[in-house]
VEXPA-779305 format. One record per residue (C-alpha): y, z, x; chain; residue number from 1; residue in one letter. Coordinates in Angstrom, 1 decimal. Last residue first. Example, Ala and Ser with C-alpha at 12.3 -4.5 7.8 and 13.67 -1.06 7.14 Angstrom:
<atoms>
+--------+--------+--------+------+-----+------+
:  north :     up :   east : unit : pos : code :
+--------+--------+--------+------+-----+------+
:   -1.1 :    7.1 :   13.7 :    A :   2 :    S :
:   -4.5 :    7.8 :   12.3 :    A :   1 :    A :
+--------+--------+--------+------+-----+------+
</atoms>
This chain:
<atoms>
+--------+--------+--------+------+-----+------+
:  north :     up :   east : unit : pos : code :
+--------+--------+--------+------+-----+------+
:   21.0 :   16.2 :   29.1 :    A : 403 :    A :
:   19.2 :   15.6 :   25.9 :    A : 402 :    V :
:   16.2 :   17.1 :   24.2 :    A : 401 :    V :
:   15.3 :   15.7 :   20.8 :    A : 400 :    L :
:   14.1 :   17.6 :   17.7 :    A : 399 :    V :
:   13.1 :   15.2 :   14.9 :    A : 398 :    R :
:   13.4 :   15.5 :   11.1 :    A : 397 :    F :
:   11.2 :   15.0 :    8.0 :    A : 396 :    P :
:   12.2 :   16.3 :    4.6 :    A : 395 :    D :
:    9.8 :   18.7 :    2.9 :    A : 394 :    G :
:   12.5 :   21.2 :    1.7 :    A : 393 :    D :
:   15.9 :   19.6 :    2.2 :    A : 392 :    L :
:   17.7 :   18.1 :    5.1 :    A : 391 :    V :
:   21.2 :   17.2 :    3.9 :    A : 390 :    R :
:   22.1 :   15.7 :    7.3 :    A : 389 :    E :
:   25.2 :   17.8 :    7.6 :    A : 388 :    W :
:   23.7 :   21.0 :    6.2 :    A : 387 :    R :
:   20.3 :   20.9 :    8.0 :    A : 386 :    Y :
:   22.1 :   20.1 :   11.3 :    A : 385 :    F :
:   24.7 :   22.8 :   10.9 :    A : 384 :    Q :
:   22.0 :   25.4 :   10.2 :    A : 383 :    S :
:   19.8 :   24.1 :   13.0 :    A : 382 :    M :
:   22.5 :   24.3 :   15.6 :    A : 381 :    I :
:   23.7 :   27.7 :   14.4 :    A : 380 :    G :
:   20.2 :   29.2 :   14.6 :    A : 379 :    G :
:   19.6 :   27.6 :   18.0 :    A : 378 :    Q :
:   22.8 :   29.2 :   19.4 :    A : 377 :    A :
:   21.2 :   32.6 :   19.0 :    A : 376 :    S :
:   18.2 :   31.6 :   21.0 :    A : 375 :    N :
:   20.4 :   30.1 :   23.7 :    A : 374 :    D :
:   22.5 :   33.3 :   23.8 :    A : 373 :    P :
:   19.4 :   35.5 :   24.1 :    A : 372 :    Q :
:   18.0 :   33.6 :   27.1 :    A : 371 :    D :
:   14.4 :   32.4 :   26.5 :    A : 370 :    I :
:   11.1 :   34.2 :   26.1 :    A : 369 :    M :
:    8.5 :   31.5 :   25.3 :    A : 368 :    C :
:    6.2 :   30.6 :   22.6 :    A : 367 :    V :
:    4.4 :   27.2 :   22.0 :    A : 366 :    S :
:    2.9 :   26.6 :   18.6 :    A : 365 :    V :
:   -0.4 :   25.3 :   17.1 :    A : 364 :    G :
:   -1.5 :   21.7 :   16.5 :    A : 363 :    T :
:   -0.8 :   18.5 :   18.4 :    A : 362 :    P :
:   -2.7 :   19.2 :   21.6 :    A : 361 :    G :
:   -2.4 :   20.7 :   25.0 :    A : 360 :    T :
:   -3.0 :   24.1 :   26.6 :    A : 359 :    Q :
:   -1.4 :   26.8 :   28.7 :    A : 358 :    Q :
:   -3.2 :   30.0 :   27.7 :    A : 357 :    P :
:   -1.4 :   33.2 :   26.7 :    A : 356 :    L :
:   -0.1 :   36.2 :   28.5 :    A : 355 :    N :
:    3.5 :   35.7 :   27.5 :    A : 354 :    F :
:    6.5 :   36.1 :   29.8 :    A : 353 :    S :
:    7.7 :   32.5 :   29.6 :    A : 352 :    C :
:    7.9 :   31.9 :   33.3 :    A : 351 :    G :
:    4.9 :   29.6 :   33.4 :    A : 350 :    D :
:    4.1 :   28.1 :   30.0 :    A : 349 :    F :
:    2.9 :   29.1 :   26.6 :    A : 348 :    T :
:    0.3 :   28.5 :   23.9 :    A : 347 :    R :
:   -0.4 :   29.9 :   20.5 :    A : 346 :    R :
:   -3.2 :   28.8 :   18.1 :    A : 345 :    T :
:   -3.8 :   26.1 :   15.5 :    A : 344 :    G :
:   -3.3 :   26.1 :   11.8 :    A : 343 :    G :
:   -0.6 :   25.0 :    9.3 :    A : 342 :    A :
:    0.6 :   28.6 :    8.9 :    A : 341 :    T :
:    1.1 :   28.5 :   12.7 :    A : 340 :    L :
:    4.2 :   26.3 :   12.3 :    A : 339 :    G :
:    4.1 :   22.6 :   11.4 :    A : 338 :    Q :
:    5.7 :   23.1 :    8.0 :    A : 337 :    R :
:    9.0 :   23.7 :    9.7 :    A : 336 :    S :
:   11.5 :   26.6 :    9.5 :    A : 335 :    S :
:    9.4 :   28.6 :   12.0 :    A : 334 :    A :
:   10.3 :   25.9 :   14.5 :    A : 333 :    L :
:    7.6 :   24.0 :   16.3 :    A : 332 :    P :
:    8.1 :   25.6 :   18.7 :    A : 331 :    Y :
:    8.7 :   29.4 :   19.0 :    A : 330 :    E :
:   11.5 :   31.2 :   20.8 :    A : 329 :    D :
:   11.2 :   34.8 :   21.7 :    A : 328 :    C :
:   14.4 :   36.6 :   22.9 :    A : 327 :    Q :
:   15.7 :   37.6 :   26.3 :    A : 326 :    K :
:   18.7 :   39.5 :   27.6 :    A : 325 :    G :
:   16.6 :   42.7 :   28.1 :    A : 324 :    Q :
:   12.9 :   42.0 :   27.8 :    A : 323 :    I :
:   10.9 :   43.5 :   25.0 :    A : 322 :    S :
:    7.6 :   41.6 :   24.9 :    A : 321 :    P :
:    6.9 :   39.4 :   21.8 :    A : 320 :    A :
:    4.2 :   40.7 :   19.5 :    A : 319 :    D :
:    5.7 :   39.3 :   16.3 :    A : 318 :    G :
:    6.7 :   36.1 :   18.0 :    A : 317 :    C :
:    4.4 :   33.3 :   16.7 :    A : 316 :    A :
:    2.6 :   35.0 :   13.9 :    A : 315 :    M :
:    5.9 :   36.6 :   12.7 :    A : 314 :    Q :
:    7.9 :   33.4 :   12.9 :    A : 313 :    G :
:    5.4 :   31.3 :   11.0 :    A : 312 :    N :
:    4.7 :   34.1 :    8.6 :    A : 311 :    P :
:    8.4 :   34.1 :    7.5 :    A : 310 :    G :
:    8.7 :   30.3 :    7.4 :    A : 309 :    S :
:    5.8 :   29.8 :    5.1 :    A : 308 :    I :
:    6.2 :   32.4 :    2.4 :    A : 307 :    A :
:   10.0 :   32.1 :    3.0 :    A : 306 :    P :
:    9.8 :   28.6 :    1.5 :    A : 305 :    D :
:   12.6 :   26.4 :    2.8 :    A : 304 :    T :
:   10.3 :   24.2 :    4.8 :    A : 303 :    T :
:   11.4 :   21.3 :    7.0 :    A : 302 :    R :
:    9.0 :   18.7 :    8.1 :    A : 301 :    E :
:    8.6 :   17.9 :   11.8 :    A : 300 :    L :
:    8.3 :   14.3 :   13.0 :    A : 299 :    P :
:    5.1 :   12.6 :   14.2 :    A : 298 :    A :
:    5.4 :    8.8 :   14.0 :    A : 297 :    E :
:    9.2 :    8.9 :   14.2 :    A : 296 :    F :
:    8.9 :   10.8 :   17.5 :    A : 295 :    T :
:   10.0 :   14.1 :   19.0 :    A : 294 :    A :
:    8.7 :   16.6 :   16.5 :    A : 293 :    G :
:    5.0 :   17.1 :   17.3 :    A : 292 :    P :
:    3.3 :   19.3 :   19.9 :    A : 291 :    L :
:    1.5 :   17.4 :   22.6 :    A : 290 :    G :
:    2.1 :   19.4 :   25.8 :    A : 289 :    S :
:    5.2 :   17.3 :   26.5 :    A : 288 :    A :
:    6.6 :   18.5 :   23.2 :    A : 287 :    Q :
:    6.2 :   22.1 :   24.3 :    A : 286 :    A :
:    7.7 :   21.4 :   27.7 :    A : 285 :    R :
:   10.8 :   19.7 :   26.2 :    A : 284 :    A :
:   11.1 :   22.6 :   23.7 :    A : 283 :    V :
:   11.0 :   25.2 :   26.4 :    A : 282 :    H :
:   13.5 :   23.3 :   28.6 :    A : 281 :    N :
:   15.9 :   22.9 :   25.7 :    A : 280 :    A :
:   15.9 :   26.6 :   24.8 :    A : 279 :    L :
:   16.3 :   27.7 :   28.4 :    A : 278 :    T :
:   19.0 :   25.2 :   29.2 :    A : 277 :    P :
:   21.3 :   25.7 :   26.2 :    A : 276 :    N :
:   24.5 :   23.9 :   27.0 :    A : 275 :    R :
:   23.5 :   21.6 :   29.8 :    A : 274 :    A :
:   19.9 :   21.1 :   28.7 :    A : 273 :    L :
:   21.2 :   20.1 :   25.3 :    A : 272 :    S :
:   19.1 :   20.4 :   22.1 :    A : 271 :    Y :
:   19.7 :   17.6 :   19.7 :    A : 270 :    Y :
:   18.8 :   17.3 :   16.0 :    A : 269 :    V :
:   17.5 :   13.9 :   15.1 :    A : 268 :    P :
:   17.3 :   12.5 :   11.6 :    A : 267 :    S :
:   13.9 :   11.7 :   10.2 :    A : 266 :    P :
:   14.6 :    9.0 :    7.6 :    A : 265 :    Y :
:   12.6 :    9.5 :    4.4 :    A : 264 :    W :
:   15.5 :   10.8 :    2.2 :    A : 263 :    F :
:   18.0 :    8.0 :    2.8 :    A : 262 :    V :
:   20.9 :   10.2 :    2.0 :    A : 261 :    V :
:   23.4 :   11.1 :   -0.8 :    A : 260 :    C :
:   26.0 :   13.7 :   -1.2 :    A : 259 :    G :
:   27.3 :   16.3 :   -3.6 :    A : 258 :    V :
:   29.8 :   18.5 :   -1.8 :    A : 257 :    Y :
:   29.9 :   22.3 :   -1.3 :    A : 256 :    P :
:   27.5 :   22.2 :    1.7 :    A : 255 :    N :
:   26.4 :   25.7 :    2.9 :    A : 254 :    G :
:   22.9 :   25.2 :    1.6 :    A : 253 :    G :
:   22.2 :   21.7 :    0.4 :    A : 252 :    T :
:   21.4 :   21.7 :   -3.3 :    A : 251 :    N :
:   23.9 :   19.4 :   -4.9 :    A : 250 :    N :
:   21.7 :   16.5 :   -4.2 :    A : 249 :    D :
:   21.3 :   12.7 :   -3.9 :    A : 248 :    C :
:   18.3 :   10.7 :   -2.9 :    A : 247 :    R :
:   18.4 :    7.0 :   -1.9 :    A : 246 :    V :
:   15.5 :    4.8 :   -0.7 :    A : 245 :    N :
:   14.1 :    3.6 :   -4.0 :    A : 244 :    W :
:   14.9 :   -0.2 :   -4.1 :    A : 243 :    R :
:   14.0 :   -2.7 :   -6.8 :    A : 242 :    E :
:   14.5 :   -6.4 :   -6.4 :    A : 241 :    F :
:   14.1 :   -8.4 :   -9.6 :    A : 240 :    K :
:   13.2 :  -12.0 :  -10.5 :    A : 239 :    T :
:   14.5 :  -14.0 :  -13.4 :    A : 238 :    V :
:   13.9 :  -17.6 :  -14.4 :    A : 237 :    A :
:   16.1 :  -19.6 :  -16.7 :    A : 236 :    D :
:   14.3 :  -22.5 :  -18.4 :    A : 235 :    P :
:   14.8 :  -26.0 :  -17.0 :    A : 234 :    Y :
:   17.0 :  -28.9 :  -17.9 :    A : 233 :    G :
:   20.0 :  -27.7 :  -15.8 :    A : 232 :    P :
:   18.8 :  -24.8 :  -13.6 :    A : 231 :    T :
:   20.0 :  -21.2 :  -14.0 :    A : 230 :    H :
:   18.2 :  -18.9 :  -11.6 :    A : 229 :    A :
:   18.6 :  -15.2 :  -12.6 :    A : 228 :    T :
:   18.6 :  -12.3 :  -10.1 :    A : 227 :    V :
:   17.9 :   -8.8 :  -11.5 :    A : 226 :    N :
:   19.1 :   -6.3 :   -8.9 :    A : 225 :    W :
:   17.6 :   -2.9 :   -9.2 :    A : 224 :    T :
:   18.4 :    0.6 :   -8.0 :    A : 223 :    T :
:   15.8 :    3.3 :   -8.3 :    A : 222 :    I :
:   17.3 :    6.8 :   -7.9 :    A : 221 :    C :
:   16.2 :   10.3 :   -6.7 :    A : 220 :    R :
:   17.8 :   13.5 :   -7.9 :    A : 219 :    G :
:   18.3 :   17.0 :   -6.6 :    A : 218 :    V :
:   20.3 :   19.5 :   -8.7 :    A : 217 :    D :
:   20.8 :   23.1 :   -7.5 :    A : 216 :    G :
:   24.4 :   23.2 :   -8.6 :    A : 215 :    P :
:   25.0 :   20.4 :  -11.1 :    A : 214 :    N :
:   25.7 :   16.9 :   -9.7 :    A : 213 :    T :
:   22.3 :   15.1 :  -10.0 :    A : 212 :    A :
:   23.8 :   12.3 :  -12.1 :    A : 211 :    T :
:   24.2 :   10.1 :   -9.0 :    A : 210 :    T :
:   26.6 :    7.3 :   -8.9 :    A : 209 :    S :
:   25.9 :    3.6 :   -8.1 :    A : 208 :    Y :
:   27.9 :    0.7 :   -6.7 :    A : 207 :    F :
:   26.6 :   -2.8 :   -6.9 :    A : 206 :    A :
:   27.4 :   -5.8 :   -4.6 :    A : 205 :    E :
:   26.0 :   -9.3 :   -5.1 :    A : 204 :    G :
:   26.2 :  -12.0 :   -2.4 :    A : 203 :    I :
:   25.2 :  -15.7 :   -2.1 :    A : 202 :    R :
:   24.9 :  -16.5 :    1.6 :    A : 201 :    W :
:   25.2 :  -19.9 :    3.3 :    A : 200 :    S :
:   22.2 :  -21.6 :    5.0 :    A : 199 :    K :
:   22.1 :  -24.4 :    2.4 :    A : 198 :    L :
:   25.2 :  -25.5 :    0.6 :    A : 197 :    P :
:   24.1 :  -25.1 :   -2.1 :    A : 196 :    E :
:   22.6 :  -22.3 :   -4.2 :    A : 195 :    V :
:   25.5 :  -22.4 :   -6.6 :    A : 194 :    P :
:   27.0 :  -19.0 :   -7.4 :    A : 193 :    Q :
:   27.3 :  -17.3 :  -10.8 :    A : 192 :    P :
:   28.9 :  -13.9 :  -10.4 :    A : 191 :    P :
:   27.1 :  -11.0 :   -8.6 :    A : 190 :    F :
:   29.3 :   -8.1 :   -9.3 :    A : 189 :    S :
:   28.6 :   -4.4 :  -10.0 :    A : 188 :    A :
:   30.2 :   -1.3 :  -11.3 :    A : 187 :    N :
:   29.4 :    2.4 :  -11.6 :    A : 186 :    V :
:   25.7 :    1.9 :  -12.3 :    A : 185 :    V :
:   23.9 :    5.2 :  -13.1 :    A : 184 :    K :
:   21.7 :    7.7 :  -11.4 :    A : 183 :    C :
:   19.0 :   10.3 :  -11.7 :    A : 182 :    S :
:   16.1 :    8.0 :  -12.7 :    A : 181 :    L :
:   16.9 :    4.4 :  -13.3 :    A : 180 :    S :
:   19.6 :    1.9 :  -12.4 :    A : 179 :    A :
:   20.7 :   -1.6 :  -13.2 :    A : 178 :    S :
:   22.4 :   -4.5 :  -11.5 :    A : 177 :    A :
:   22.9 :   -8.1 :  -12.8 :    A : 176 :    A :
:   22.7 :  -11.2 :  -10.7 :    A : 175 :    G :
:   23.5 :  -14.9 :  -11.0 :    A : 174 :    E :
:   22.2 :  -17.9 :   -9.0 :    A : 173 :    L :
:   23.1 :  -21.5 :   -9.9 :    A : 172 :    T :
:   20.3 :  -24.0 :   -9.2 :    A : 171 :    V :
:   20.9 :  -27.7 :   -8.7 :    A : 170 :    K :
:   19.0 :  -27.5 :   -5.4 :    A : 169 :    L :
:   15.8 :  -26.8 :   -7.4 :    A : 168 :    A :
:   16.1 :  -30.3 :   -8.9 :    A : 167 :    D :
:   15.1 :  -32.0 :   -5.7 :    A : 166 :    G :
:   15.0 :  -30.6 :   -2.2 :    A : 165 :    W :
:   15.1 :  -27.4 :   -0.2 :    A : 164 :    G :
:   15.7 :  -25.6 :    3.0 :    A : 163 :    S :
:   17.7 :  -22.5 :    4.2 :    A : 162 :    Y :
:   18.4 :  -20.9 :    0.9 :    A : 161 :    A :
:   20.5 :  -17.7 :    1.4 :    A : 160 :    A :
:   20.4 :  -14.6 :   -0.7 :    A : 159 :    I :
:   22.4 :  -11.4 :   -0.1 :    A : 158 :    E :
:   22.0 :   -8.1 :   -2.0 :    A : 157 :    I :
:   24.1 :   -5.0 :   -1.7 :    A : 156 :    Q :
:   23.1 :   -1.7 :   -3.0 :    A : 155 :    H :
:   26.0 :    0.8 :   -2.7 :    A : 154 :    A :
:   26.4 :    4.6 :   -2.8 :    A : 153 :    W :
:   28.3 :    7.3 :   -4.8 :    A : 152 :    T :
:   27.9 :   11.1 :   -4.9 :    A : 151 :    P :
:   30.0 :   11.6 :   -1.7 :    A : 150 :    Q :
:   29.5 :   13.9 :    1.3 :    A : 149 :    S :
:   26.5 :   12.3 :    3.0 :    A : 148 :    K :
:   27.8 :    8.8 :    2.2 :    A : 147 :    D :
:   25.4 :    6.0 :    1.4 :    A : 146 :    T :
:   24.5 :    2.4 :    2.3 :    A : 145 :    Y :
:   21.9 :    0.1 :    0.8 :    A : 144 :    E :
:   20.9 :   -3.4 :    2.0 :    A : 143 :    Y :
:   18.6 :   -5.8 :    0.3 :    A : 142 :    N :
:   18.5 :   -9.1 :    2.2 :    A : 141 :    I :
:   16.9 :  -12.2 :    0.7 :    A : 140 :    V :
:   15.8 :  -15.2 :    2.7 :    A : 139 :    N :
:   15.3 :  -18.5 :    0.9 :    A : 138 :    A :
:   13.0 :  -21.5 :    0.4 :    A : 137 :    Q :
:   14.0 :  -24.2 :   -2.1 :    A : 136 :    F :
:   11.9 :  -26.4 :   -4.3 :    A : 135 :    E :
:   12.2 :  -29.4 :   -6.6 :    A : 134 :    G :
:   10.3 :  -31.6 :   -9.1 :    A : 133 :    T :
:    6.9 :  -30.1 :   -8.8 :    A : 132 :    V :
:    4.5 :  -32.0 :  -11.2 :    A : 131 :    R :
:    2.0 :  -30.2 :  -13.3 :    A : 130 :    T :
:   -0.8 :  -31.9 :  -15.1 :    A : 129 :    S :
:   -1.3 :  -31.6 :  -18.8 :    A : 128 :    G :
:   -1.8 :  -35.3 :  -19.6 :    A : 127 :    N :
:    1.7 :  -35.4 :  -21.1 :    A : 126 :    S :
:    3.2 :  -34.1 :  -17.8 :    A : 125 :    E :
:    4.3 :  -30.6 :  -17.3 :    A : 124 :    I :
:    7.5 :  -30.5 :  -15.2 :    A : 123 :    V :
:    8.1 :  -28.0 :  -12.4 :    A : 122 :    R :
:   11.1 :  -26.4 :  -10.7 :    A : 121 :    T :
:   10.3 :  -24.3 :   -7.7 :    A : 120 :    T :
:   11.9 :  -21.2 :   -6.1 :    A : 119 :    F :
:   10.7 :  -19.5 :   -2.9 :    A : 118 :    A :
:   11.6 :  -16.1 :   -1.6 :    A : 117 :    L :
:   11.4 :  -14.3 :    1.7 :    A : 116 :    G :
:   12.1 :  -10.7 :    2.4 :    A : 115 :    T :
:   14.6 :   -8.8 :    4.6 :    A : 114 :    V :
:   14.9 :   -5.0 :    4.2 :    A : 113 :    E :
:   17.7 :   -2.5 :    4.8 :    A : 112 :    C :
:   18.3 :    1.2 :    4.5 :    A : 111 :    A :
:   21.5 :    3.2 :    5.4 :    A : 110 :    Q :
:   22.7 :    6.8 :    5.5 :    A : 109 :    D :
:   19.9 :    8.6 :    7.2 :    A : 108 :    R :
:   19.0 :    5.4 :    9.1 :    A : 107 :    L :
:   16.8 :    2.6 :    7.9 :    A : 106 :    G :
:   14.1 :    0.0 :    8.1 :    A : 105 :    F :
:   12.2 :   -1.6 :    5.2 :    A : 104 :    V :
:    9.6 :   -4.1 :    6.2 :    A : 103 :    G :
:    8.9 :   -6.3 :    9.2 :    A : 102 :    Q :
:   11.8 :   -8.7 :    8.7 :    A : 101 :    Y :
:   13.9 :   -5.5 :    8.8 :    A : 100 :    A :
:   13.9 :   -5.3 :   12.6 :    A :  99 :    H :
:   16.5 :   -7.5 :   14.3 :    A :  98 :    D :
:   18.7 :   -8.6 :   11.4 :    A :  97 :    I :
:   18.6 :   -5.0 :   10.0 :    A :  96 :    C :
:   19.4 :   -3.6 :   13.5 :    A :  95 :    W :
:   22.5 :   -5.9 :   13.7 :    A :  94 :    Q :
:   24.1 :   -4.3 :   10.7 :    A :  93 :    P :
:   25.0 :   -6.4 :    7.6 :    A :  92 :    I :
:   28.7 :   -6.6 :    7.3 :    A :  91 :    Q :
:   30.2 :   -5.1 :    4.1 :    A :  90 :    V :
:   30.6 :   -7.2 :    1.0 :    A :  89 :    A :
:   33.9 :   -7.9 :   -0.7 :    A :  88 :    Q :
:   32.8 :   -9.5 :   -3.9 :    A :  87 :    T :
:   34.2 :  -12.0 :   -6.3 :    A :  86 :    S :
:   34.8 :  -15.3 :   -4.5 :    A :  85 :    T :
:   31.6 :  -15.9 :   -2.5 :    A :  84 :    N :
:   30.7 :  -19.4 :   -1.5 :    A :  83 :    V :
:   30.9 :  -19.9 :    2.2 :    A :  82 :    Q :
:   29.4 :  -16.4 :    2.8 :    A :  81 :    P :
:   30.2 :  -14.6 :    6.1 :    A :  80 :    S :
:   27.1 :  -14.5 :    8.1 :    A :  79 :    V :
:   23.6 :  -13.0 :    7.7 :    A :  78 :    P :
:   21.1 :  -14.3 :   10.3 :    A :  77 :    A :
:   18.6 :  -17.0 :    9.5 :    A :  76 :    L :
:   16.5 :  -16.5 :   12.7 :    A :  75 :    G :
:   13.5 :  -15.1 :   11.1 :    A :  74 :    K :
:   12.5 :  -16.9 :    7.9 :    A :  73 :    H :
:   11.1 :  -14.3 :    5.5 :    A :  72 :    P :
:    7.4 :  -14.5 :    4.4 :    A :  71 :    A :
:    7.1 :  -15.5 :    0.8 :    A :  70 :    T :
:    7.6 :  -14.0 :   -2.6 :    A :  69 :    V :
:    7.4 :  -16.5 :   -5.4 :    A :  68 :    E :
:    9.8 :  -17.6 :   -8.2 :    A :  67 :    W :
:    9.0 :  -20.3 :  -10.8 :    A :  66 :    C :
:   10.9 :  -22.4 :  -13.2 :    A :  65 :    S :
:    8.9 :  -24.3 :  -15.9 :    A :  64 :    A :
:    9.0 :  -27.5 :  -17.9 :    A :  63 :    S :
:    7.3 :  -29.2 :  -20.9 :    A :  62 :    R :
:    6.1 :  -26.1 :  -22.7 :    A :  61 :    G :
:    8.4 :  -26.7 :  -25.7 :    A :  60 :    D :
:   10.0 :  -23.3 :  -25.4 :    A :  59 :    T :
:   10.5 :  -23.7 :  -21.6 :    A :  58 :    S :
:    8.1 :  -21.9 :  -19.3 :    A :  57 :    S :
:    9.0 :  -19.0 :  -16.9 :    A :  56 :    T :
:    6.9 :  -18.7 :  -13.8 :    A :  55 :    C :
:    5.9 :  -15.8 :  -11.5 :    A :  54 :    S :
:    4.1 :  -17.2 :   -8.5 :    A :  53 :    A :
:    1.6 :  -15.2 :   -6.5 :    A :  52 :    G :
:    1.7 :  -11.7 :   -5.1 :    A :  51 :    A :
:    3.1 :   -9.1 :   -7.5 :    A :  50 :    A :
:    6.9 :   -8.8 :   -8.1 :    A :  49 :    F :
:   10.1 :   -8.0 :   -6.2 :    A :  48 :    A :
:    8.3 :   -5.3 :   -4.3 :    A :  47 :    T :
:    8.6 :   -1.5 :   -4.8 :    A :  46 :    P :
:    8.5 :    0.6 :   -1.7 :    A :  45 :    G :
:    6.5 :    0.7 :    1.5 :    A :  44 :    A :
:    7.5 :    3.7 :    3.7 :    A :  43 :    P :
:   10.3 :    3.4 :    6.2 :    A :  42 :    G :
:   10.6 :    1.9 :    9.6 :    A :  41 :    P :
:   13.1 :    3.8 :   11.8 :    A :  40 :    A :
:   16.6 :    2.9 :   12.9 :    A :  39 :    P :
:   18.0 :    4.2 :   16.2 :    A :  38 :    R :
:   19.8 :    7.5 :   16.2 :    A :  37 :    N :
:   17.8 :    9.1 :   19.0 :    A :  36 :    G :
:   18.4 :    6.1 :   21.3 :    A :  35 :    E :
:   22.2 :    6.6 :   20.9 :    A :  34 :    E :
:   21.9 :   10.3 :   21.4 :    A :  33 :    R :
:   20.1 :    9.7 :   24.7 :    A :  32 :    T :
:   16.5 :   10.6 :   25.2 :    A :  31 :    T :
:   15.0 :   12.8 :   27.9 :    A :  30 :    L :
:   11.6 :   13.0 :   29.6 :    A :  29 :    N :
:   12.1 :   16.1 :   31.8 :    A :  28 :    I :
:   12.5 :   15.5 :   35.5 :    A :  27 :    A :
:   16.2 :   15.1 :   34.9 :    A :  26 :    S :
:   19.0 :   12.6 :   35.1 :    A :  25 :    S :
:   20.5 :   11.3 :   31.8 :    A :  24 :    T :
:   23.3 :    8.9 :   31.4 :    A :  23 :    P :
:   26.1 :    9.9 :   29.2 :    A :  22 :    G :
:   25.8 :   10.4 :   25.4 :    A :  21 :    N :
:   26.7 :    8.2 :   22.5 :    A :  20 :    K :
:   27.0 :    8.9 :   18.8 :    A :  19 :    E :
:   26.5 :    5.9 :   16.6 :    A :  18 :    T :
:   29.5 :    4.6 :   14.8 :    A :  17 :    A :
:   29.3 :    4.4 :   11.0 :    A :  16 :    S :
:   29.7 :    0.8 :    9.9 :    A :  15 :    A :
:   27.7 :    1.0 :    6.7 :    A :  14 :    A :
:   29.0 :    4.2 :    5.5 :    A :  13 :    G :
:   31.5 :    6.9 :    6.4 :    A :  12 :    I :
:   35.2 :    6.0 :    6.3 :    A :  11 :    G :
:   36.1 :    7.4 :    2.9 :    A :  10 :    S :
:   33.7 :    5.6 :    0.7 :    A :   9 :    F :
:   34.3 :    4.4 :   -2.8 :    A :   8 :    L :
:   37.5 :    2.4 :   -2.5 :    A :   7 :    M :
:   36.7 :    1.3 :    1.1 :    A :   6 :    A :
:   33.3 :    0.0 :    0.0 :    A :   5 :    A :
:   35.0 :   -2.4 :   -2.5 :    A :   4 :    T :
:   34.9 :   -2.1 :   -6.2 :    A :   3 :    A :
:   33.5 :   -5.1 :   -7.9 :    A :   2 :    A :
:   35.9 :   -7.7 :   -9.2 :    A :   1 :    M :
+--------+--------+--------+------+-----+------+
</atoms>
């Protein structure tokens, strides 16, 4: 039996609760923590196979079994499997059911995608013509979940046929997991499971471990499920599902643990108007003027290169006025690749104590003299955020202002 999520994850994983915040009330356009932690679409990754059918013929050339990628059938939600005796799968999150028919979606510790799949059995007649003897249509869910403080994660696959006829309904599905790049399979289970009854899920669950464990290591992983269709009287046919969403590291400053994340998800860091009003107010105005960092479409990207972050800060605040109790704040942050080293000019706002224009646009930086305690708090907020979310050089992130 495959190891269960509880054995490999200590309370953080697929069912992690989303932080919540109270209702907002401000002239500034705010988000809630719950809204900030919603899933985002990810980049296109490896597909099961190229467009068109992939067929396996028998040795005598008289029969064939074929897989083909299709559009998923929306409305076939994942449920507890009727035939599943060897795995203890986790519940697929609702956001996957709602969104992942459009491509891969994810959070910092989860990624999910729903695809369609068709299987046909075929016979080659004596005159060379092909006769289809059976078919089923299915949905496939690929779901990964990680832990930011552990070197192990899971790739769960679920397959449900929702229509079919003929010899294809005699299929038994079986899976085998593999890994490439900086990882290895810990254990996996996808035992033979009949495709019928329809609209019930066949589940495979695999756990992986990173090999990027030495100090300074950073490693990506490709996890693969190879699914075989066994059909009496027909050749076995194999299709594969590769996923590449997980990165693990032992290179997060201040974090003594190896951990794994969905590297492309731009986690949110929150600036609170209640706790750090001058900081949050400046960032909100800067973003309202067109500067990036508040959306999935235009996040910030972290830099750990002092040749970028140092000049970013110097060019933004090197000539800041000396005002007791105040310090210069720049947005986008000096620790992002969107600072002045990326181009643009400085801007400011009323009450910020800089003699600079007020302008709009997505490039450049905004500068403002803010309360010293707020500016000092920002350093701690960002350090904790980078550490907990394992935000490394080049990773995207968002800055959100909350009440």
